[in-house]
C-alpha positions in Angstrom: -39.8 139.0 138.6 -39.7 140.9 141.9 -41.8 144.2 141.5 -38.4 146.6 142.5 -36.1 144.8 140.4 -38.9 144.8 137.4 -38.8 148.6 138.0 -35.4 148.5 137.7 -35.0 147.6 134.6 -37.8 149.1 132.8 -36.0 152.3 134.2 -32.8 151.1 132.7 -34.9 150.6 129.6 -36.6 154.0 129.5 -33.2 155.5 130.3 -31.8 153.6 126.7 -34.9 154.5 124.9 -34.0 158.1 125.7 -30.6 157.7 124.6 -31.2 156.3 121.4 -34.1 159.1 120.8 -31.6 162.0 121.1 -28.7 160.6 118.8 -31.6 160.2 116.6 -33.0 163.4 116.5 -29.5 164.9 116.3 -29.4 162.9 113.0 -32.5 164.2 112.0 -33.5 160.8 111.7 -37.5 160.0 112.3 -39.0 157.9 114.6 -42.2 156.4 116.1 -41.8 154.8 119.6 -43.8 151.3 120.0 -45.5 149.6 123.0 -43.1 149.7 126.0 -43.1 152.9 127.9 -46.2 153.7 125.4 -48.8 151.1 126.4 -47.4 151.3 130.2 -48.6 154.6 130.9 -52.0 154.4 128.6 -53.0 151.3 129.6 -52.0 150.4 132.8 -51.6 153.6 135.0 -52.4 151.4 138.4 -50.6 148.4 137.8 -47.1 147.0 136.1 -46.4 146.0 133.0 -43.1 145.3 132.3 -41.1 145.4 129.2 -37.5 144.3 127.9 -36.8 146.3 124.9 -37.1 149.5 122.6 -39.3 149.3 119.8 -39.0 152.0 117.0 -40.3 152.4 113.5 -38.1 153.9 111.2 -38.6 154.9 107.7 -37.0 152.1 105.5 -34.8 155.1 104.0 -33.2 155.8 107.6 -32.1 152.2 108.4 -28.1 152.7 107.3 -27.8 155.9 109.3 -30.2 154.2 112.0 -27.6 151.2 112.1 -24.4 153.7 112.3 -26.2 155.4 115.3 -27.0 152.6 117.3 -23.3 151.3 116.9 -21.6 154.2 117.9 -24.0 153.6 120.9 -22.6 150.2 121.5 -25.1 148.1 119.9 -24.4 145.5 117.5 -26.4 144.1 115.0 -27.8 140.4 115.9 -26.5 138.2 113.2 -27.3 135.5 111.2 -30.9 135.4 112.1 -31.9 136.2 108.5 -31.5 133.5 105.9 -30.0 135.0 102.4 -33.0 135.6 100.5 -35.5 135.3 102.3 -37.9 137.6 102.8 -37.4 140.8 104.2 -38.1 141.0 108.1 -40.2 143.7 109.7 -37.6 144.5 112.8 -33.7 144.3 112.8 -32.6 143.7 116.4 -30.0 145.4 117.8 -28.2 144.4 121.3 -25.9 145.8 123.5 -23.5 144.0 126.0 -25.4 145.1 129.6 -28.1 143.6 127.5 -30.0 146.3 126.8 -32.1 145.5 123.2 -33.0 147.8 120.4 -36.2 146.8 117.7 -35.7 148.8 114.5 -38.9 148.1 112.7 -39.4 149.4 108.9 -43.4 148.0 109.0 -45.5 146.3 111.4 -46.0 142.6 111.2 -49.2 141.7 109.1 -48.9 144.6 106.6 -48.3 143.6 103.2 -48.4 147.6 101.8 -44.7 149.2 101.0 -42.8 150.1 103.8 -42.7 153.2 102.4 -46.6 153.6 102.5 -46.5 152.0 105.9 -44.2 154.9 107.5 -46.1 157.9 105.2 -49.6 156.5 106.8 -48.3 156.2 110.4 -45.8 158.8 110.8 -48.6 161.4 109.8 -50.6 161.6 113.1 -48.3 161.0 116.1 -48.5 161.1 119.7 -45.8 162.0 122.1 -44.8 161.0 125.9 -42.2 162.0 128.2 -39.3 160.4 129.6 -36.8 161.4 131.8 -38.1 164.9 130.7 -37.2 164.3 127.5 -40.0 163.9 124.8 -40.4 160.7 122.7 -42.7 160.8 119.6 -45.3 157.9 119.3 -48.1 156.7 117.1 -51.7 158.0 117.0 -54.0 156.4 119.5 -55.2 154.6 116.1 -51.9 153.7 115.0 -51.3 151.8 118.3 -54.9 150.2 118.3 -53.8 149.1 114.7 -50.4 147.8 115.8 -52.0 146.2 119.3 -54.7 143.8 117.0 -52.0 143.4 114.7 -49.6 142.0 117.7 -52.4 139.8 119.4 -52.9 138.1 115.9 -48.9 137.3 115.9 -48.7 136.2 119.4 -52.4 134.6 120.0 -51.4 132.1 122.1 -49.5 134.9 124.6 -51.7 136.3 127.3 -49.9 139.4 127.6 -50.8 141.2 123.7 -54.0 140.0 124.4 -54.4 141.8 127.5 -53.0 144.3 126.1 -56.0 144.5 123.4 -58.5 144.1 126.3 -57.7 147.3 127.9 -57.1 149.1 124.9 -61.0 148.0 124.1 -61.9 149.2 127.4 -60.6 152.6 127.2 -61.3 153.1 123.3 -64.7 154.0 121.2 -65.8 152.4 118.1 -65.2 155.2 116.2 -61.3 155.0 117.1 -61.7 151.4 116.2 -63.5 152.0 113.1 -60.3 154.0 111.9 -57.9 151.9 112.6 -59.9 148.8 110.9 -59.6 152.0 107.9 -56.0 152.4 108.4 -55.6 148.3 108.5 -57.2 147.9 104.8 -55.1 151.0 103.5 -52.3 149.2 104.5 -53.1 145.7 103.6 -53.4 144.5 106.9 -57.2 143.8 107.3 -57.1 139.8 107.4 -54.5 139.5 110.2 -56.2 143.0 112.2 -59.6 141.0 112.0 -58.0 138.0 113.3 -56.3 140.2 116.6 -59.7 141.4 117.4 -61.2 137.9 116.9 -58.9 136.7 119.8 -61.0 138.5 122.6 -64.5 138.2 123.6 -65.1 142.6 123.4 -62.6 142.7 120.4 -65.4 140.2 118.6 -68.1 142.4 119.9 -66.2 145.7 118.1 -65.4 143.7 114.9 -68.9 142.9 114.8 -70.0 146.3 115.0 -67.9 147.7 112.8 -68.8 145.0 109.9 -65.8 143.3 110.0 -66.3 140.2 108.1 -65.4 137.3 111.1 -64.0 135.2 107.8 -60.8 137.4 107.7 -59.8 135.0 110.3 -57.1 132.6 109.6 -54.9 130.2 111.7 -52.7 129.5 108.6 -52.5 133.2 106.8 -49.0 133.7 107.8 -47.5 130.6 106.1 -49.8 130.9 102.9 -48.1 134.2 102.7 -44.8 132.5 102.9 -45.0 129.9 100.7 -46.7 132.1 98.0 -44.3 134.4 97.9 -41.7 131.5 97.1 -43.6 130.5 94.6 -43.8 133.6 93.1 -39.7 133.5 92.9 -37.9 132.3 89.4 -36.7 128.5 90.0 -33.1 129.3 90.7 -33.9 131.6 93.4 -36.6 129.0 94.6 -34.3 126.4 94.7 -31.4 128.5 96.4 -33.5 129.6 99.2 -35.4 126.2 99.3 -31.7 124.9 100.1 -30.9 127.7 102.8 -34.6 126.9 104.7 -33.5 123.2 104.6 -30.7 123.7 106.0 -30.3 127.1 107.9 -26.6 127.8 109.3 -26.3 126.8 113.5 -26.6 130.1 114.3 -30.0 130.5 112.7 -30.9 127.0 113.9 -29.8 128.1 118.1 -31.7 131.3 117.4 -35.0 129.9 116.8 -35.3 126.7 118.7 -34.1 126.9 122.1 -33.7 123.1 122.1 -30.8 123.9 119.2 -28.7 125.3 122.1 -28.2 122.5 124.5 -25.2 121.5 122.8 -24.4 119.2 119.7 -27.0 116.8 120.0 -29.8 119.1 120.2 -28.4 121.0 117.6 -28.1 117.8 115.0 -32.0 117.2 116.3 -33.5 120.5 115.3 -32.8 119.7 111.6 -35.2 116.9 111.5 -37.6 118.9 113.5 -37.2 122.0 111.1 -37.7 119.4 108.1 -41.2 118.0 109.9 -42.8 121.8 110.3 -41.8 122.4 106.6 -43.3 119.0 105.2 -46.3 119.6 107.5 -47.0 123.2 106.6 -46.1 122.9 102.7 -48.7 119.7 102.4 -51.2 121.6 104.4 -51.1 124.3 102.1 -50.7 122.6 99.1 -54.0 120.5 100.5 -55.5 123.8 101.0 -54.9 125.1 97.7 -56.4 122.2 95.9 -59.5 122.1 97.7 -59.8 126.1 96.7 -59.6 125.0 93.2 -62.1 123.0 93.2 -64.5 125.0 94.9 -64.2 127.6 92.2 -66.5 127.6 88.9 -64.3 126.7 86.1 -66.4 128.9 83.8 -67.5 126.2 82.0 -71.6 124.0 82.2 -74.5 125.3 80.8 -74.2 129.2 82.1 -70.5 128.9 80.7 -69.2 130.1 77.5 -68.5 126.1 76.1 
């Protein structure tokens, strides 16, 4: 993307952010701006960091109000991207006819704490950024560090989140990272937090200095978490959701498999690919569970009760 065009795009996104921010403020809906212009101003003062949407964290109790406001502003919720009965997603995407998008988060990907606790904790301390003369609230520095590490774990194969993390590591202190680790632990997200840090060299140094266990790193954590959640459902719900996962609607396939958008044949072929991925993930999960069970002491033997 040419530099001048990229600058125009980011200005348009900032203008949309201010519009949504003012509308939320008018309706007393609290929020925190994530990433985008926040990271650009903080970590890229002399470089360009393009971004393509507006990310907002809000309390879960405000989702209905936020939905109504975004509809009034011309946004529409992107449909059919979550399977019925599946785990709630961390964010909902709204898009306008001019291409502008707003992601409304009720938590951060990787945090297992209840959404109410996530909001109460992350909103206690806040920073701010000024866009077009309007003050927009953001996360605190420690909250941003938490978010950057979680984002690097989520998108570990993409350069942009890793570069964001590298730059943040260069301009922050060990004490700030120690506080971010405490925050991750309080919100049940220490494993992905540590995984994110381990993705870059300076992050591994920080990880060691603040005493994070490198064994927290686990490539399969997200898959395990989803499968364990599914296994814990009542049988009827498990069967219903399993059927939806095996045969999701075409809109879902087109959203998450780009090759399904190429036409009828691409859509048809996307289903066997999905079945293979699900089968492989389930088999790997079951194998790891079996190995773990075999390694765990049974409680029998000469040191046991029996």
